[in-house]
C-alpha positions as CSV (number, residue, x, y, z in Angstrom):
1,X,145.7,159.1,101.4
2,X,145.0,159.4,105.1
3,X,146.1,156.5,107.4
4,X,143.4,154.0,108.0
5,X,142.3,152.9,111.4
6,X,141.2,149.4,112.3
7,X,137.6,150.8,112.4
8,X,138.0,151.9,108.8
9,X,139.2,148.5,107.7
10,X,136.5,146.7,109.5
11,X,133.9,149.0,107.9
12,X,135.4,148.3,104.5
13,X,135.3,144.6,105.2
14,X,131.6,144.8,106.2
15,X,130.8,146.7,103.0
16,X,132.6,144.2,100.8
17,X,131.0,141.3,102.6
18,X,127.5,142.8,102.2
19,X,128.2,143.5,98.5
20,X,129.3,139.9,97.9
21,X,126.5,138.4,99.9
22,X,124.0,140.3,97.8
23,X,124.8,137.9,94.9
24,X,123.5,139.1,91.6
25,X,121.8,142.1,93.1
26,X,118.3,143.2,94.0
27,X,116.8,142.8,90.5
28,X,118.0,139.2,90.1
29,X,117.0,138.3,93.6
30,X,113.5,139.8,93.0
31,X,113.3,137.7,89.8
32,X,114.2,134.6,91.8
33,X,111.5,135.3,94.3
34,X,109.0,136.0,91.5
35,X,109.6,132.4,90.3
36,X,108.7,131.1,93.8
37,X,112.3,130.2,94.6
38,X,114.6,131.2,97.4
39,X,118.1,132.5,97.0
40,X,121.1,130.4,97.7
41,X,121.7,132.0,101.1
42,X,118.0,131.9,102.0
43,X,118.0,128.1,101.4
44,X,120.9,127.7,103.8
45,X,119.2,129.8,106.4
46,X,116.2,127.5,106.1
47,X,118.1,124.3,106.3
48,X,120.6,125.1,109.0
49,X,120.0,125.9,112.6
50,X,119.7,129.6,113.3
51,X,123.0,131.5,113.2
52,X,125.2,128.4,112.7
53,X,126.4,128.9,109.1
54,X,130.1,129.4,108.8
55,X,130.9,130.4,105.2
56,X,134.2,129.4,103.5
57,X,135.4,130.9,100.2
58,X,133.2,134.1,100.2
59,X,135.9,136.1,98.4
60,X,137.2,133.4,96.0
61,X,137.6,134.6,92.4
62,X,137.9,132.9,89.1
63,X,141.0,133.3,87.0
64,X,139.5,133.2,83.5
65,X,140.1,136.2,81.3
66,X,138.5,135.0,78.0
67,X,135.1,136.0,76.6
68,X,134.5,138.9,79.0
69,X,135.4,137.1,82.2
70,X,138.3,139.5,82.7
71,X,135.8,142.2,83.6
72,X,133.1,140.0,85.2
73,X,133.1,139.8,89.0
74,X,130.7,137.0,89.9
75,X,130.0,137.2,93.6
76,X,131.4,134.1,95.5
77,X,131.7,132.7,91.9
78,X,128.1,131.7,92.0
79,X,128.1,129.2,94.9
80,X,127.9,129.6,98.7
81,X,129.9,127.0,100.6
82,X,130.6,126.3,104.3
83,X,129.3,124.4,107.3
84,X,126.6,124.6,109.9
85,X,124.4,122.6,112.1
86,X,121.1,120.7,111.4
87,X,119.3,119.7,114.6
88,X,122.5,120.3,116.4
89,X,124.7,118.1,114.2
90,X,127.4,119.4,111.8
91,X,127.1,119.2,108.1
92,X,129.0,120.7,105.1
93,X,127.0,122.5,102.4
94,X,127.2,124.0,99.0
95,X,124.4,126.1,97.5
96,X,124.4,127.4,93.9
97,X,123.4,131.0,93.4
98,X,121.3,131.3,90.3
99,X,121.4,135.1,90.6
100,X,125.1,135.0,89.8
101,X,125.6,134.1,86.1
102,X,122.7,131.7,86.3
103,X,124.6,129.6,89.0
104,X,126.8,128.4,86.2
105,X,129.7,126.2,87.3
106,X,133.2,127.4,86.4
107,X,136.6,126.2,87.7
108,X,136.6,128.1,91.0
109,X,132.9,127.4,91.6
110,X,133.6,123.6,91.4
111,X,136.9,124.0,93.4
112,X,134.8,125.5,96.3
113,X,132.3,122.7,96.1
114,X,135.0,120.1,96.2
115,X,136.7,121.8,99.1
116,X,133.5,121.3,101.2
117,X,133.2,117.7,100.1
118,X,136.8,117.1,101.2
119,X,136.1,118.8,104.5
120,X,133.0,116.5,104.9
121,X,135.2,113.5,104.2
122,X,137.9,114.6,106.6
123,X,135.6,115.6,109.4
124,X,133.1,112.8,109.0
125,X,130.1,115.1,108.2
126,X,127.2,114.6,105.8
127,X,127.4,116.8,102.7
128,X,124.3,118.6,101.2
129,X,124.5,120.2,97.8
130,X,121.7,122.5,96.8
131,X,121.6,122.7,93.0
132,X,120.2,125.6,91.0
133,X,122.4,126.1,87.9
134,X,122.4,126.7,84.2
135,X,125.2,124.2,83.8
136,X,128.8,124.5,82.8
137,X,130.1,128.1,82.5
138,X,130.7,128.2,78.7
139,X,133.1,131.1,78.9
140,X,135.6,129.0,80.9
141,X,135.6,126.2,78.4
142,X,137.5,123.1,79.4
143,X,138.2,124.5,82.9
144,X,134.5,124.2,83.7
145,X,134.5,120.6,82.5
146,X,137.5,119.9,84.6
147,X,135.7,121.3,87.6
148,X,132.8,119.0,87.0
149,X,135.1,116.0,86.8
150,X,136.6,116.9,90.2
151,X,133.1,117.1,91.7
152,X,132.3,113.6,90.3
153,X,135.5,112.2,91.6
154,X,134.8,113.6,95.1
155,X,131.3,112.2,95.0
156,X,132.7,108.7,94.6
157,X,135.3,109.3,97.3
158,X,132.6,110.3,99.8
159,X,130.3,107.4,98.7
160,X,129.8,105.0,101.6
161,X,131.8,107.2,104.0
162,X,129.5,110.1,104.6
163,X,125.9,110.6,103.6
164,X,125.4,112.8,100.5
165,X,122.1,114.6,99.7
166,X,121.3,116.6,96.6
167,X,118.5,119.1,96.6
168,X,117.4,120.2,93.1
169,X,115.7,123.6,93.4
170,X,116.2,124.9,89.9
171,X,117.7,123.8,86.5
172,X,120.2,121.0,86.6
173,X,121.2,120.2,83.1
174,X,123.9,118.3,81.2
175,X,126.9,117.1,83.1
176,X,125.6,118.8,86.2
177,X,122.9,116.1,86.6
178,X,125.6,113.4,87.2
179,X,126.8,114.7,90.5
180,X,123.3,114.3,92.1
181,X,123.1,110.9,90.5
182,X,126.3,109.9,92.4
183,X,124.8,110.9,95.7
184,X,122.7,108.9,98.1
185,X,119.4,110.8,98.0
186,X,118.0,113.4,95.6
187,X,115.2,115.7,96.6
188,X,113.6,117.7,93.7
189,X,111.1,120.5,93.8
190,X,108.3,120.8,91.3
191,X,109.8,124.1,90.1
192,X,113.0,122.3,89.1
193,X,114.1,120.3,86.0
194,X,116.9,117.8,85.6
195,X,118.1,116.2,82.3
196,X,121.2,115.4,80.3
197,X,119.9,116.9,77.0
198,X,117.1,119.4,76.9
199,X,113.9,119.5,74.8
200,X,115.5,121.6,72.1
201,X,118.3,119.1,71.5
202,X,116.0,116.2,71.6
203,X,113.7,117.7,69.0
204,X,116.7,118.5,66.8
205,X,118.2,115.0,67.0
206,X,115.2,112.7,67.3
207,X,112.2,114.8,66.3
208,X,110.5,114.2,69.6
209,X,108.6,117.1,71.1
210,X,108.5,117.3,74.9
211,X,108.2,120.0,77.5
212,X,110.8,120.5,80.2
213,X,108.5,119.2,82.9
214,X,107.5,116.2,80.9
215,X,111.2,115.4,80.3
216,X,112.9,116.3,83.6
217,X,110.3,117.5,86.0
218,X,110.0,116.0,89.5
219,X,107.0,113.8,88.7
220,X,108.7,112.4,85.6
221,X,111.8,111.5,87.6
222,X,109.9,110.1,90.6
223,X,107.3,108.0,88.7
224,X,109.2,107.0,85.5
225,X,113.0,107.3,85.6
226,X,113.4,106.6,89.4
227,X,116.3,109.1,89.4
228,X,115.0,111.0,92.5
229,X,113.9,109.9,95.9
230,X,111.6,112.7,97.2
231,X,109.3,115.3,95.5
232,X,108.8,118.6,97.2
233,X,106.3,121.3,96.3
234,X,108.8,124.1,97.0
235,X,112.2,125.0,98.5
236,X,110.9,125.0,102.1
237,X,109.4,121.5,101.8
238,X,112.6,120.2,100.1
239,X,114.8,121.5,102.9
240,X,112.5,120.1,105.5
241,X,112.7,116.7,103.9
242,X,116.5,117.0,103.9
243,X,116.5,117.9,107.6
244,X,114.3,115.0,108.5
245,X,116.3,112.6,106.4
246,X,119.5,113.7,108.1
247,X,117.9,113.0,111.5
248,X,117.7,109.3,110.6
249,X,121.3,109.0,109.5
250,X,124.6,108.7,111.2
251,X,127.2,111.3,110.6
252,X,129.4,108.8,108.8
253,X,130.1,105.1,108.3
254,X,132.1,104.9,111.5
255,X,129.1,105.8,113.6
256,X,125.6,104.7,114.3
257,X,122.6,106.8,113.9
258,X,121.7,108.8,117.0
259,X,119.1,107.3,119.4
260,X,116.1,109.7,119.3
261,X,113.3,109.8,121.9
262,X,112.8,106.0,122.3
263,X,109.3,104.6,122.3
264,X,109.5,101.6,124.6
265,X,105.9,100.5,123.9
266,X,105.8,96.7,123.4
267,X,102.2,95.9,124.4
268,X,100.4,93.6,121.9
269,X,98.6,95.5,119.2
270,X,95.6,93.3,118.2
271,X,94.8,95.6,115.2
272,X,97.7,94.0,113.4
273,X,95.6,90.8,113.1
274,X,93.1,92.5,110.9
275,X,95.4,94.1,108.2
276,X,96.5,91.0,106.2
277,X,93.5,89.3,104.5
278,X,93.5,85.5,104.7
279,X,92.7,85.3,101.0
280,X,96.0,85.4,99.2
281,X,94.5,87.2,96.2
282,X,93.4,90.3,98.2
283,X,95.7,93.2,98.6
284,X,96.4,95.6,101.5
285,X,98.8,98.5,102.3
286,X,101.9,97.1,104.0
287,X,102.7,100.6,105.2
288,X,100.0,100.2,107.8
289,X,102.2,97.4,109.3
290,X,105.4,99.4,109.1
291,X,103.8,102.3,111.0
292,X,102.6,100.0,113.8
293,X,106.2,98.6,114.2
294,X,107.9,102.0,114.0
295,X,108.0,104.3,117.0
296,X,104.9,106.5,117.1
297,X,104.1,105.5,113.5
298,X,106.8,107.7,112.1
299,X,108.0,106.4,108.7
300,X,109.9,108.4,106.1
301,X,109.2,106.6,102.8
302,X,111.9,106.8,100.1
303,X,111.1,106.5,96.4
304,X,107.4,106.6,97.3
305,X,106.0,106.8,93.8
306,X,108.5,104.6,92.0
307,X,108.4,100.8,91.8
308,X,105.5,100.9,94.2
309,X,105.4,97.1,94.5
310,X,108.1,97.5,97.0
311,X,108.3,99.9,99.9
312,X,111.5,101.2,101.5
313,X,112.2,103.9,104.0
314,X,113.4,104.9,107.5
315,X,111.7,104.6,110.9
316,X,112.8,104.0,114.4
317,X,112.3,101.1,116.9
318,X,113.1,101.9,120.5
319,X,114.7,105.1,119.3
320,X,117.1,103.4,116.9
321,X,117.0,104.1,113.2
322,X,116.0,101.1,111.0
323,X,115.6,100.7,107.3
324,X,112.3,99.1,106.3
325,X,112.0,97.0,103.1
326,X,108.6,95.5,102.4
327,X,106.7,94.0,99.5
328,X,103.5,96.0,98.7
329,X,100.6,93.6,97.9
330,X,98.4,96.6,96.9
331,X,100.7,97.3,93.9
332,X,101.2,94.5,91.3
333,X,100.5,92.0,94.1
334,X,103.9,92.7,95.6
335,X,105.9,90.9,92.9
336,X,109.5,91.7,92.3
337,X,110.3,93.2,88.9
338,X,113.3,95.0,87.5
339,X,112.5,98.3,89.0
340,X,111.6,96.9,92.5
341,X,114.8,94.9,92.6
342,X,116.9,98.0,91.8
343,X,115.0,100.1,94.3
344,X,115.3,97.5,97.1
345,X,118.9,96.6,96.5
346,X,120.1,100.2,96.4
347,X,118.4,100.9,99.7
348,X,119.7,97.8,101.3
349,X,123.2,98.7,100.2
350,X,122.9,102.2,101.7
351,X,121.7,100.9,105.0
352,X,124.5,98.4,105.2
353,X,127.1,101.2,104.3
354,X,125.9,103.3,107.2
355,X,125.3,100.8,110.0
356,X,121.5,100.9,109.8
357,X,119.7,97.6,110.7
358,X,117.1,96.4,108.2
359,X,113.6,95.1,108.9
360,X,112.2,93.1,106.0
361,X,108.4,92.4,105.7
362,X,107.7,89.6,103.2
363,X,104.6,89.0,101.1
364,X,105.9,88.2,97.7
365,X,104.3,85.8,95.1
366,X,107.5,85.7,93.0
367,X,109.4,87.5,90.3
368,X,107.3,89.1,87.6
369,X,107.1,86.8,84.6
370,X,107.0,88.0,81.0
371,X,109.1,88.5,77.9
372,X,109.7,92.2,78.6
373,X,111.1,91.4,82.0
374,X,113.3,88.6,80.8
375,X,114.7,90.7,77.9
376,X,115.0,93.6,80.2
377,X,117.3,91.6,82.4
378,X,115.2,90.5,85.4
379,X,117.9,87.9,86.1
380,X,120.7,90.4,86.6
381,X,118.4,93.0,88.3
382,X,116.9,90.4,90.6
383,X,120.5,89.3,91.4
384,X,121.2,92.7,92.8
385,X,118.7,92.1,95.6
386,X,120.3,88.7,96.4
387,X,123.7,90.3,96.3
388,X,122.8,93.3,98.5
389,X,121.3,91.2,101.3
390,X,124.0,88.6,101.1
391,X,126.7,91.3,101.5
392,X,125.0,92.8,104.5
393,X,126.8,93.0,107.8
394,X,124.2,95.0,109.7
395,X,121.4,93.3,111.8
396,X,118.7,91.7,109.5
397,X,115.3,91.0,111.0
398,X,112.7,89.4,108.6
399,X,109.0,88.9,109.2
400,X,107.1,86.7,106.7
401,X,103.5,88.1,106.6
402,X,101.9,85.9,103.9
403,X,103.3,84.7,100.6
404,X,106.9,83.8,100.3
405,X,107.4,81.8,97.1
406,X,110.4,80.6,95.2
407,X,113.4,82.7,94.4
408,X,111.6,85.9,95.5
409,X,111.3,84.4,99.0
410,X,115.1,83.9,99.0
411,X,115.7,87.5,97.7
412,X,113.7,89.0,100.6
413,X,116.3,88.5,103.3
414,X,115.7,84.8,104.1
415,X,117.7,82.9,106.7
416,X,120.0,81.5,104.0
417,X,121.0,85.0,102.8
418,X,122.0,86.0,106.3
419,X,118.9,87.0,108.2
420,X,119.7,87.0,111.9
421,X,116.1,86.7,113.1
422,X,113.2,85.3,111.1
423,X,109.6,85.4,112.3
424,X,106.4,84.3,110.5
425,X,102.8,85.1,111.0
426,X,100.3,82.2,111.0
427,X,99.2,83.4,107.5
428,X,102.7,82.8,106.1
429,X,103.0,80.5,103.0
430,X,106.6,79.6,102.5
431,X,107.0,77.4,99.5
432,X,108.6,76.9,96.1
433,X,105.4,78.1,94.4
434,X,101.8,78.7,95.1
435,X,99.7,75.6,96.0
436,X,97.7,75.8,92.7
437,X,100.8,75.6,90.5
438,X,102.6,73.2,92.7
439,X,99.7,70.7,92.8
440,X,99.4,70.7,89.1
441,X,103.0,69.6,88.8
442,X,103.4,67.3,91.7
443,X,100.0,65.5,91.4
444,X,99.6,65.7,87.6
445,X,99.2,61.9,87.1
446,X,96.7,61.5,90.0
447,X,94.6,64.4,88.8
448,X,94.6,63.1,85.2
449,X,93.6,59.6,86.3
450,X,90.8,60.7,88.7
451,X,87.2,60.2,87.8
452,X,86.6,63.9,88.8
453,X,89.8,65.7,87.9
454,X,88.4,69.1,89.1
455,X,87.6,67.7,92.6
456,X,90.9,65.8,92.7
457,X,92.9,68.9,91.8
458,X,91.1,70.8,94.6
459,X,91.9,68.0,97.0
460,X,95.6,67.9,96.0
461,X,95.9,71.7,96.2
462,X,94.7,71.6,99.8
463,X,97.0,68.7,100.6
464,X,100.0,70.6,99.3
465,X,98.9,73.8,101.1
466,X,98.5,71.9,104.4
467,X,102.0,70.3,104.0
468,X,104.1,73.0,102.5
469,X,102.2,76.3,102.2
470,X,102.5,77.1,105.9
471,X,105.2,78.4,108.1
472,X,105.5,75.2,110.1
473,X,107.6,73.3,107.5
474,X,110.1,76.2,107.3
475,X,110.1,76.4,111.1
476,X,110.8,72.7,111.4
477,X,113.9,73.2,109.2
478,X,115.1,76.1,111.3
479,X,114.5,78.6,108.6
480,X,112.0,80.4,110.8
481,X,112.8,81.1,114.4
482,X,109.3,81.6,115.6
483,X,105.7,81.7,114.4
484,X,104.1,84.6,116.1
485,X,100.8,86.3,116.8
486,X,100.8,89.4,114.6
487,X,99.9,91.4,117.6
488,X,103.3,91.0,119.2
489,X,105.3,91.8,116.0
490,X,106.6,95.1,117.3
491,X,107.8,93.5,120.5
492,X,109.5,90.7,118.7
493,X,111.2,93.0,116.3
494,X,112.3,95.4,119.0
495,X,113.8,92.7,121.2
496,X,115.6,91.1,118.2
497,X,117.1,94.5,117.3
498,X,118.3,95.1,120.8
499,X,119.9,91.7,120.9
500,X,121.6,92.3,117.6
501,X,122.8,95.8,118.4
502,X,126.4,94.7,118.9
503,X,126.5,92.4,115.8
504,X,129.9,92.0,114.2
505,X,130.2,90.1,110.9
506,X,133.6,89.7,109.2
507,X,133.9,89.3,105.5
508,X,136.7,87.7,103.4
509,X,139.5,90.2,102.6
510,X,139.0,91.8,99.2
511,X,138.8,95.2,97.6
512,X,135.1,94.9,96.9
513,X,132.5,92.5,95.4
514,X,131.3,92.9,91.8
515,X,127.7,94.1,91.9
516,X,125.5,92.6,89.2
517,X,125.0,95.2,86.5
């Protein structure tokens, strides 16, 4: 054999690299495209800034020799891993390659993913995992399960230290679904499915018949299970959402989110006076208020179609990222129920973990009554919201828009749960309960003894409303800092956040609190 030159070696390397980067080959790539899906590498090209991807582990091989794996040569072992930039900021990534053995996860596959997670942890970078896999690689048996276990363990190590985002672009079944569930945000395309047991197993065990989309499609998980946070029509939209979401987040829990293009507008906005009806029984869309507070009306809603009686998401005020939490009177009158409590508390916990101030907009008539809610555990679920706000160390700014009744008032970041600045609109009704219910209890004997009980009841309702169902009693007790013209809400919130930017709040030494289950 003739001696090789460096040029020969570099050519061989380029050929080997091109062969491996081709994944499962042209036919399988063509099939992937025919399904309206990108390949693993195309997805990374879409997500990352141009020409910034640095691959790690391209030539890693599995060590399994059973069931035909001794002759199999899965390119990159079915997952592309490395790092790159998104909007100029570094992240670590893993993207499963469905063209290689269906993207199945074997031992080496998972080791590569974990290596990127550990790198994200060490370097303080967000981690994005693009899922498109048939599940555990059966040929590798227990080794594939061990790999999954290592991924789950790493997910928990990263939790609260660096942001984790899962993008579901294809099948995500069985144990594979638990890694996304352990991350902070899940984005799922309408071409993807995610479930623990598929339709076939369900039919065999329970007799129920269901399609894959009905069971684990994006709409099912957004509207019913609440497992995912964003729905995307296709890969491009999913990756755009991931990019925008990352723009709101800090790199890690030791940093704050970047200040982006500050909007210093603080002039009064009189249109805010017309959004909230004076009649407490009429609904409105609280997102209109959020957009008028946020810079340029830019608001990225999270969990938009789940537990729609509460709204959560990210915006900016004077260029700084804030998390918005708001009751939604246009859905279930804005009451807090089991799902809304879970949705709100999880978002609050995320914001607190990553140094993101929270602006809470309150218009809540109470916790949802009913046997189903009580037996479903509204007490422990509602307690999650109380716990989440009480545990916060980030700046908390609260604005009471209209109703703020009973325990639900407390649960929505009241002063006694640690709110740093509390404002109320003139329409605010801060009380133990609504005037109608309260008057029936407090003035029961007077109403019963009156010549005209109906007129007396109306009189007592108005008396209670004038005394307690206003923001002035709460303000007199120091539970509200100021009663403000709605038109100056953005200015008040912006100034409060600037004043609180350096907030430091120490907690008693402990490993961690015990979150209500």
